[in-house]
Structures are given as structure tokens and as C-alpha cells.
N, C-alpha and C positions, 0 to 999 in steps of 0.2 A: 504493500500500500504506500501511497504518497503521504509523507509526514508533513502536516501543516503546523508549524510552531507559531503560536500567538504570544508576542512579548507583553508581559504584564508588569509595567513599572508602577511604583507607588504613585497613587493619584490617577491611575488609568481611568478613562471614561468608560463606564460599564457597558453602555450600548455598543460602543465600538469594539470592546473586548468580546462581546457576544456575537457580533455579526459574522465573523468567519465560521464559528461553530454552527450557526443557524444555516448559512448558505451551503457550506461543504457537507454538513450532516444531512441536510435535505437532499443534496445531490446524491449522496449514498442511497437514500431511500428511493429517489426517483430512478436510480440506476438499477436498484434491486440487489446490489451487491456492494460491499464496502470498497471504496476506492481511496478515500481520504481518511487519515488518522489525525484528528485535530488534537493538539497538545498545548496546554497553557503553560508557558515557561516564564520564570521570573528569577531575578538575581538573589532574592530572599524567599524563604518558605512561605511567609505570609505577606500579603499586599492589601493595602486599603485603597478602595476606589475613591474617585474625586468627590470632595465634599459638596461641590456645587450641584452634583447630580444624585445626591443621596448616598453618603459614605457607608460602606460596609466592608468587612474584612473577609478575604478569601484565602484559601490555601492553594498554592500553585503546585501541582504534582510533579512538575518537571523543572529542571534547572537550565542554566545557560549552555552547558555541554550538549544537552539535547537540542537546544535551539541552534547551536553551531553546526549540528549534523543534519538538520532538517532539509527537506527538499524545497519547501517554500516557507518563508518567514513573513508574518504579517505584523506590522508595527502600528498599533492603535495610538490615538492621542492620549495625553495625560495632562494633568493640571500644571505640572512642572516643565512643560514643553520648552520654555525659554531658557531653562537651565541646561548646562552641559550634561549629557548622559554620563553615568558612571563609566570609568575606563573599561571594566570587564564587559559591560554591555556593548560598547563600541568595538571592542576586540572580537567579541562573539559574532557581531554582525559582519565585520570585515572578514573573519575566518570563513563564515558561511558563503559570503560573496566570492571569496578566493577559490572555493571548491565548486563553484558553479550553481549555488542555490539561487532561487528566485526570491527577491525581496520586494515587499509591497508595503506602502504606508497608507494609513487611513487618516484623512483630515490633517490635523496638526501633528500627527506622527511623522510628517515629512521633516519636521525640525530635528527629530531624533536621527532619522536616516541621513539628513544632510550633514549632521555633526560628525559623521564617520568619513566624510569626504567622498563617499561613493556616488553622490549625485552631481559632483563637479563635472562640468562640461555637458550635462544632460538637461533636457527640458523636463520640468516637473510642475506639479500643482499642489495646492493645499486649500484650506478654507479661504474664501475670498477676503475675509476680514483680516487675515494675517499674511496675505501674499506679499505685500510690500515689505513687511518685517523680515520675511524669509529671504527676499531678494537683497535686502540691506545687509543681513548677517552673512549671507552666502552669495557673494556677487558672481561666483563662477557657476552658479546654478541659473539656468534660464527659466524663470518662473512665469507660468501662464495661469492666470486666475479665471479664465473663461470657460474651462472645460470640466467635465465630471471626473475624468481620469486620463492618465497618460501612460501608455505602455511603451517602455524602452527595452523590451525583451526581458532581461533578468531584473530590471528595475521598473516598478510600477508605482505610481502615486495617484491618490484620489483626492477629490475636493471634500467639502464639509459633510460630516455626519452620514446622511443617507447615501451619499455617493460611494460609501464603503460597500454597500450592497451591489451597486453597479460594478465596482471593481471585482468583487468576489465572483459575481456571475460571469464577468468577462474571463476570469481565470478558468472557471468551469467550462466555458465555451472553448477556450484555447486547449484545455486538456482533453475534453470528452466530446467536443463537437456541439453544433448548434442545437441538435435535437434534444440532447440531454440537458443542455443549458436552458432551453425553452421549457422542458418539463420541470426543472428546478424552479424556474421563475414562476410558473403557474402555481406550484405548491406554496411558494411564499407570497403569492398574490401581488406580483408586480410585473411590469413589462420587462422583457429580456433586455431591451435597450431603450432608455428614455430619450425623448426628443429634446434637443437643445442642450445647453450646458449650464453651469452655475452662474454665468454672467447675467442671466435674466433676473437673478435674485439679488444682485449686488446693489447695495446702497452707496450713494456717492455723497457723503456729508460735505458741508462747506469747509474750506480750509481753516485750520485752527491757527490763531495768532493772537497778538495782543491788541489788535484793532486800531493801532495808530501808525502803522507803517514802519515802526522802528524794528531794529534787529531783535529776533526772538530766539535764535539758536546759537548765538555766540560765534558764528563763522561767516557773517555777512548779512546783508539786508534781507528781511523777510520778503517773500514773493506774494504775500497775501493781497496787497493792492492790485498787483498784476493779474493774479488769479481771478479776483472779482471782476476786473476789467475784461478779461477774456470771456468770462461767463456772460457779461453784458453785451459782448460783440460776437456771439456765436453765429449770428445771421450774416456776418461779414466775412469775406475771404481774408484770412489772417496768415501772414508769412512769419518765418522766424525773425526776419528783420523788423517787422511791425511789433512783435512781442518784445524783442530786445530793446527797441526804441522806447517803448512804454516803461520798461524796467530800468532804463538808463544804464545799460551795460552792453558789452559786446555780445555777439552771438555765442562765442566760446564760453564766456562767463555765464551767460544765461543757461546754457546746457548744463554746466557744472552745478550751478545753484539749483536748477530744477531737479537734477538727479539726486542731490543731497537732501532736498526738502520734500520732494514728492515721490521719489523712487522711480521716476520715469522721465521721458523727454517732453519738451514743450508741445510738440505736435501730437504725441501720443496722448498727453493729458487733454489737449484740445479735442482730439477725436473722441475720447471717452466722455468728455463733457457734452459734446454734440449728441452722442448716442443717448446719454442720460436725459437730455432735454427732449429728444425724440420719444423716449419711453414715457416721459411725463405727458407729452401731448397725445400720444396714442392712448394712454390710460384715461385722460380727463377731458378730451375734446372730440368733436366729430370732424376735425380737419382731415382733408384728404392727404394721402401720402405725398402728393405733389406739393401741397402747401407746407407740410411738415418738413419736407426736404429743403424748401426755400427758407423757412424760419430757422432751421438748424445749421445753415451754411453748407449743406451738401449740394445744393443747386439742383441737380437732376435726380429724379426718383430712383433711377437705376443705381446711382452712386450711394444713395441712402440705403437701398435694399442690400447692396453688396456689403457695405461696412456693418450695417445693423445685423444681418444674418451671420456674418463672420464672427462678430463680437458676442452676440447673445445666443446663437444657435437656432434662432427662430426668425421667420420673416416678419416684417412690420405688421402685416395683417394677422398672422398667427399670434403674435404677441398681443395685439389689441383684443383678439377674441379671448385669450386666456386671462388677461389682466385688467380689462376695462372695468373701471369703478362703476358699480351699479347702485 
């Protein structure tokens, strides 16, 4: 049987800890014969789950030696995801990767996987709320917050919470084929592959600052006034030069400050702001796609559809149907 080791760190999110067992155990039932052996592994015998989700203590039957020898390792999120994982955990994950094991992270478990260096040079995802922080801490990882999961062969990462189900079903499909994966999905009452990605659920809060345009991060002027100005000019064609002129800095300095303060480039920030405005208009107005394209600076409806679908995983019309405020 294929051994699936689920890493249980102290503060593990209980739902994410249970997802692999639910999916792979159900796959065994759907198959009619055991294919997966799911084992909960931890660096200590007893682990307490995250307090935010109702803390309880559990006993992990398997240790890190078992994890290092597993065929597939699943890394759920934990409340201490911003802390450096223990050295023995990092070593076990690297050892498993070195011998060809498949490693998968669920939600903020990507931080634990990234701390090993294994994600360097790869595209990865995590919960959209923490994607910027993952990119800041691990600049060699190409973070994409728009998708439900990313499969890099031996390295798989998923987005927030329920996307762990999508990832595990994807593993079943890879291992056993679409028919068995579909049978598993039916038993856990969810589609084999959900439409769209997590980008359609992302909130885009206003930039945080001190409100008076002065420096707030200790390494240069805050971009808050420029960000507010960009949001007020979404309907206009803006170039890097236009943005740099408003910020009173060179294009090179603008790019550097933008990366430091927002985690992305000026044009990518502008694109996301335009898509967010389009989402708001689709949800709250009866404006046509043509009018929305004009008001959000995309100009042509085809341009809006291209960027909107690529970013959210759904066409403007499909998004309006799903999210229109009633």
C-alpha cells in the first residue's frame, strides 16, 4: 500500500489534519480494496490542535522516521505557521524529498514546506490572505494566490482550507485515475474539480498607512497616497511613468518601493485593483460588460474577459451569476 504521512505539528488545524484521512480513506472504500495507508506523524507523542478552532489533544501513533519513509507527505497548516519549523521536522521533510517522496501542503502548511527550501524556484500557492507574506519571506518561491492548487510533480501546494480537498482528490486522480477519483468525490459529496480558483474569494482591503502621506515603514515614503490615486484613476490608461510621476520618484525607485510595501509590481497591483473594481460592479450593478470594461480601464470587453477569467477562474458573466447581491 501507498503510505500517506500527515504531519501533525503542535497547533495543527484539525480540519486540515483530517482531510487526507477523509479523502484517501474514502478512496479505499470506493476502490473496494485498501490502496492508501494514512498515518498521522508528529515530532512528539502528543499534539494539541489550534486553539482558534477548538483545542484538543491527540496522540500521534507515528513519528518523524515514519514520515521520512512515506510515499506521500501531507503538511497541514498550524497556528505557529510563521515560526521556523523544528530542525528535525525540516530534516525529515528534506530526507523524504531526497528519496523521491511526494510532498503536499494544505493552506498555510506551505510556510512549513517553504522553510525547508524545497519550494525555491517553484510556483506555489497558499491561502490568499497570507500569499504576500509567503512571497516576502521566501522570495525564491513564485507565489500564485489565484488558484486552488499547484502540482509541480513531487511538490504540490493548495490554497485555503477546503482547497485541501481539491488537492487530495487530485492526488487520487493522479494515482488511480479519473474514474476512481470521481467515485471518491461522489462519496464525499463534492465535485471532482471545482470551477474557478480562490481568486474569486479574495478581499482587497484598502492600503494601510498613517493617513498623512509620511513614511510608515522606516525605509522610504509610504505609497498610500499613490495607491489611493491609482484607485481613483482606474478608468484611465495609466503607465509606469504616470504612476512614478505621481509618486515623485523614478520608475526604478517606484518598482523597488512597490515590491517592498505591497509585495508586487505597480502594474500588477493596478491590474488586481481593476479586477476588484470589476467584481464590485458585477456584484452590485446591472452595467453591461462593455460599460464595466470602460469604467475599469480595460477598454475592450475582450480585454476585461481575458484578464478577469485568468485572474478569478470565472468569466465576468459566470461571476455575476454566482455572486450578484440579491
